[in-house]
N, C-alpha and C positions, 0 to 999 in steps of 0.2 A: 797069263791068260786068265780072267776073273771070271767067277762063277758064281751063280747067287743061288743057293740052296735053304729054303727057310727063310730066317731070317739071320744066319750066318753068311758072311763072305768067304769064300774059300780061294785060295790062290795055287795055281798049280806050278810047281817049280820041280823039271823034270819029272820024277814017278813020285815026290812027296808031296802029301797036302796038309794044309795047316791052315788052320781056322786064325782069322785074323779079327780084334775087335775092332767095331767101326769107331773113327776118332770122330771127337768134339772138334765142331769148328772153334779157332785160335778166339779167346774171350775178346779181343779188342777189335777181330776182323771181323765184318761183315759183306760179305761176296753176293751182291744183288745187281741185279741190272737195270737200267735206266726204265724196263716195264714195270719193274716193285716200285717206283716213285709216283706211277699214274693210279689216281684213284679210280676204283669201279665203281659205276653207279649203281645202285642199289634199285631194284625192280620196285614200282609202285610208292608209295607216300602222298605227299600233298601239294597241293597246290592254293595259293592266294589268290583272290579276283576280288576288286571292288573292297579291300579290306578284310574277307570273309574267307574262311579256308575249307576245302574240300578234299574229302580223302579220295584218292583216286585208284585205280586197279586195272589192269590188262594194260601195262605202260612199257611191258617187257620188248615189243619191236622198237618201240619210239628209244626207250632206251637204250639198248643192243647198236642202233644206229647212232645216237649219239654217243655212244662209246667210241665207236669205228671212228667217228669225226674227230672227235676229242685226241685219240692216240695218232691218227695220222697228224692232224697239228700240231701234238709234242714231239712228236718221233724224226716229222721231216719239215725241214726248214722251207723245203718250196711250196708243200703245202699249205704251212702258214703263211708264207709271202703270198702264197697266192691268194688265201680268203682276205688279209691282211688290205690288199688291192682293190678287190671288189669293196671293200669298207669305206676306204679311202676315195671311190669314186663316187660313194652315197648309196650306195645298197644297205638298205634297211636291217635286211636280214643278216647277212655278212657282219654287221655292227653288231646285232644282236647276238649271232654266234660266238663272236669276239668276247661279248659281255657273259655269256652262258660260260665258255671257255674258262673264264678269270674268277667266276663261283665254283666253278668243278675244282680248279686250284685250290680254293678256298673249302672245298668240300660241304659246300652248301648246296644239296643236291636238289631240295624242295625248292630253293630261291630258283635254281637252273630250270627244272620241270616249269613251273610258273611263265618264266621268262620265254621258254618255247611254245609251252600250250597256248598261252595268253597273246604274248609279242609276235611270234612268229605265226604260228598257225590260225591266228585269231579264233580259238575255239570258243563254241556258244556256250554261254552261262546253263543252259539248259541240258547242254552234254556234262559240262562239270558236276550239274548238279545230280547226273545219273550216278557221276562216279566211273563209268565204266569206258574205259578209252580204246576199246578194241575197233582196230580198223583206222585208226588215226593215224597210221606210219605212211598210209598215201598223200595226205595232205602234208606230212612232213616233206617228203621227198618232192613233191610239187614244187614246195617252197625252196629247197636247197638247189633244185634243177640246172640252176646256172653254175655249180659248182662240178657237178659231174649230171650224165644222164646216165639215170637209172631205171633197168628193166627188171620187172617185177612179176613174180609168177605165184599166183596164188591157188593151193589146192585146199580146199574146205571138206573137212569129212564132216558130214552130220547124221 
């Protein structure tokens, strides 16, 4: 039986307790899961529209939804083939999602965000100029509704 007290690991062997030093991992061996190889989308950043850059914020909802789709795409082949099927049948949104996933593979987060905000959601230039993307997630969910039906509940405390 193992117990943890403070920073020391103790093992119960019969009636005796002895301190165990934490072992360092083997130098040439990394024990990582598939999840460790998937880039995490940072919140906020920049968007390029007509060769002009805009700094945007309040993108966490959209970034999280994009992260979930990306992880499903990377981890489950059935999800990947489902999106690819829509892309091959002419869905512009599915094609743009695949391009966005490719950008995420290359850790080009701002280019991915530009692809989603400008090409998928058709975000207006006026909203990009303000930089505030609060509430933009509903537009994204509407655009990807062909993939999955989403129910969203909003509770705003003001």
